[in-house]
N, C-alpha and C positions, 0 to 999 in steps of 0.2 A: 631486783631480787634482794633478799635479805643480805646485809653486808657480811654477816658471819659465814654464810654459805659461799659467798664470793671469795672471801679470804681462804676458806678451806679448800676451794677448788682452783686456786690461782695456778698451781703447778700444771694442772691439766690444761687450763686455758692458754698459758704461755707456750707450752709445747704444741698445742693445736694451732695457734695463730702463726707461729713460726713455720710449721709445716704447710699451712694453707698458702702462705705467700711465697713459699718455695716453688709452688706450681705456677706462679704469676710473674715470673722474672722478665718475660718478653715485654718490649716497649712499643713495637711497631706491628700493626698500625695503632696509633694512639686512640683512634675512634672506637676501637674494640677494647683495648686493655685498660684504658682509663675508666670507662663505665664498669668493667668487671671489678677492678680494685675498689671503686667507689661502693659498689653493691656489697662487697665483702667487708667493708670498713664501717658498717652502719651501726655499730654498737649493739648488735644482737646479743642475746643471752648465751648462745652457744650450748644450750641445754642438751640438745640431742647428741652431739658428738662427745660432750663431757659425760653424759650418761653411758655411752658406749665404752668409754675408757674406765669409768668406775666399775661398771658391771663386769668387764673383762677381769679386773683385779679381784672383784668380789667372789668370782667362781674359781679363783686361784691362778689366773693367767697373768701374763706380762703385758702392760698397756702398750708397749711398742708394737706388739702383734696386731693391735686394732687401730693404731694411729692413722694409717692411710685410709682405712675404711671409714674412720670417724671424719676425716677430711671430706671424703666422698659424700657422707651424709649431710654435712654442712653445705657443700656445693649444691646438692639436690634441693635442700631447703631454700637456699637463696635463689636458685633458678626458679623455683615455684613462686616465690614472693615477687620477683621481678615481673613474671608473666601475669600473676594475679593482679598486680597493681595496674597493669595495662587494661585487663578485662574489667576490673572494678572501677576504673577511671579515678583511682586514688592519687592525689597530688602529694601527700605527705606520708612518710613512714618513719616512726621513731624520731620525730622532730626535724627531719630533713626532707628535702624534695626527693620524690621517687626518681628512679633512673629515667623513665620516659618523660618526666617533667623537666629534669635537668638537661637532658639531651632531647631525644624525641622517641616516638614509638618504634621506629625502625632500629635505632641504635639499641633500645632496650630489648627487643626481640632477639637480635643477634647476640647481645651480651648474655642473655639467659641461655641461648643455645650453646654458646661457647663454655659457659660455666657447667652445663650438663656434660659436655664432652670431657671437661677436666675431671668431673666426678668419676667417670669411667676410667680415666687415666690413673687416678688415685686408687680406685678399687682394684685395678689390674695389678697393683703391687702387693696384693694380699698373698700370703704364703700359699704355695701351690696345693698343699694338702686340703686347704679350706676354700680355695677359690671357686670351685664349681658350686658348692652349697651356698656360699656367700653371695655369688652373682645371682643365683636363682632367687634367693630371698630378696635381694635388692631389686630385681626386676619386678617381682610380684608386688612389692611394697610401693614402688614408684607408680606402677599402673593403677593401683588402688587409690593413690593420692590424686591421680588425674581423674579417675572415676568420681571421687568425692567433689572435685572442683566442678566437673560437668553437672553433677546433681545440684550443687549450690547455685549454679547459673540457671538451671531449669526451674528451681524453686522461685526465682525472682518474679516469674510470671504467674505464680499461683498463690491463691489466698487460702487454700485448703490443705497445706502441708501439715502432716501429723507429727507428733513428737517422735513416734517410731521412725518415721522417715528422716527426721532431723538427726537422730542418733546414728542411723545407718550412714548418713552423709558425713557427720563429723568423725565417725570411727574410721573413715577413709581419708578425708581431706586433712584432718589434723592429727588424730590419734595414731594413724597407721605409721607415720614417720617416727613417732616416739617408740612404738612397739618394734619397728624395724631396728632402731638404734639399740634397743635393749636386747633384742634377739641376736643381732650381730655381735654385740659385746660378749654375750654368754657363749656364742658359737666360737669366736676367735680366742676366747679364754679357755677353751676346751672344757666347758661345763657339760654336765650330764644332759641327756635328752629331756629329763624332767625340769632341770634348771633352765634350759633354753626356752621351753614352752612356757614355764612360769614367768620368766623375764619378759617374754612377749606379752603375756597377760598383764604384767605389771605396767609395761609401757602403754598398753591400750587404755587402761584405767586412768593412768596419769595424764595421758593426752586428752581423754574425755573431760577430766576435771579442768584441764588447762583451757580447753575451748569454751566451756560454759563460763569459766571465770572471765575469759575475754569478752563474752557477751555481756556479763555484768559490768566489767570495767569500762566498756564503751559508754556506759551511762553514769557510773558511780565514781570514776577516777577523776583526778585533777588533770585538766587539759595539758598543762606543762609536763607533768609526769607521763601522761599517756602518749604524747608525741603526735597526736592528731586531734581533729575536732571531736569533742565529746558529743555523743548522740548521733554520730554519723550513720550508725546502723538503723536507727529510727527514721532518719531522713530518707534513707535509701529503701526502707521497708525490707531490709535483709531478714531472711527467715531464721532468726536466732531463736534460742530457747525462750527469750523474753517475749518476742513477738508472737511465737506460735502458742505458748502457754496462755498468754493474755487473750488471744483470739478465742481460745477454747473455753476459758473460764470467766471472761468478763460479762457483765450484764450488757444489754444493748446500749444503755446510756454510757457506761464506762468505755465501751468500744468506740462509740461515736466520738467521745472526748479524745481518746488516744489517737484515732485516725486523723484528727485535725493537725497532728504534728508530722505525719508522714509526707515525704516529698517536699517539705519546706526547705528553702535554700539554706537558712541558718536557724539554729535554735539558741535563744538567749538563755543565760543561767536561770532566769525565772521559769522559762518554759521547761528546761531540763528538770527542775525541781517539781514542776507540775506533773510531768511524765512519771517521775519516781513515785510521787504521791499516788497516782492512779495505779501503778503496778503494785505498790504496797497494799492498796485496798483490795486488789484482785487476789493477792497472795503469790504473785509471780516471782518476786524477788526472793521470798522465803523458799519457794519451791526450787529455784535455781541453786540457792545456797545449799539446800539439802542434797541436791544431785551431786554437787561438788564434794560434799562430805562423804556421801556413799561411795563415790568413785575412789576417793583417797583411801577409804577404809579397805576397799577391795585390793587396792595396790599394796597396802601394808600387809595384808594377808599373804600376798605372793612373796613378800620378802622373807617369809619364814622358811623358804626353800634354800636360802643362802646361809652359810656358816657365819657366826659372829666375827666381825672384823672391823677395821677402821673404814673400809669401803662400805660395808653393810650399814654402819652408823651414818655415813655420808648420805646414803640413799634414804634413810629414815629422816635425816635432817632436811633433805630436799622436800619430802612430803610435808613436813611441818612448815617449811618456808612457803611452799605453794599455797598452803591453806590461808596464808595471810598476805599474799603478794598484792601489790598496788599498781603494777604495770606489767 
């Protein structure tokens, strides 16, 4: 992320990390708690729980009222990543071995399950007046994340996935947790019904932009910065925006060239550049960048529901930062 935004949100990050690890004081059995702490120390951006805190303040609330729910959001996010890595057979995440690679699949499954339980422990500390509504939103959101992951897995065996299906999937798998964070932030900040719905829309568009950027960065980012193999989505024939759009718009010759790189064990830098060249010819990369811009613009429109404040400015800065992120 952009260094200015990291500095501007340091106070949120420090409070959040301290609260996260207050839930992980147990040491025994080490086979459970060491993987849990490892998973939660992976250098993630903490965007979702930070968003919840900022939006809580932006609607006039006290961030202390949302802090435990923000911790629950991060627990759920990490739980989903630990299990996704097992399903996707990914060995690296953010430059480190995944939990199932460092230990084994059984340890990773149990680690993810325990982190989810901790999420509900944290959420249970929400003030009683908001607990029922927050819990309902939380449960709906998590179920939709699972639905999105199920669709993503189904798409692996299909070559006819449409862009509409792709958007439906990412609006659940990725964007829903962003929208949940924003919705809960507004709810626990005692925002108006209009602000709560508006922040949910804000998070959905932000999450959509974030996922399409991830699709782009898989191909365009520097491998050291990305923390995993560049081009892994191509190798696995993941149904990303790039792969779906190119299948729909490529000439037969372009598609034949592109499919030469699918399911290869490794892609050299030269091959990556060849793939990028083909996608540029098709217009796929430009189309993906336009989708990111459109989603971020819709997110900016939702911010008009918030009063001008330091927190409002932070959210605006976040959108500017996301527009240019490199990992």
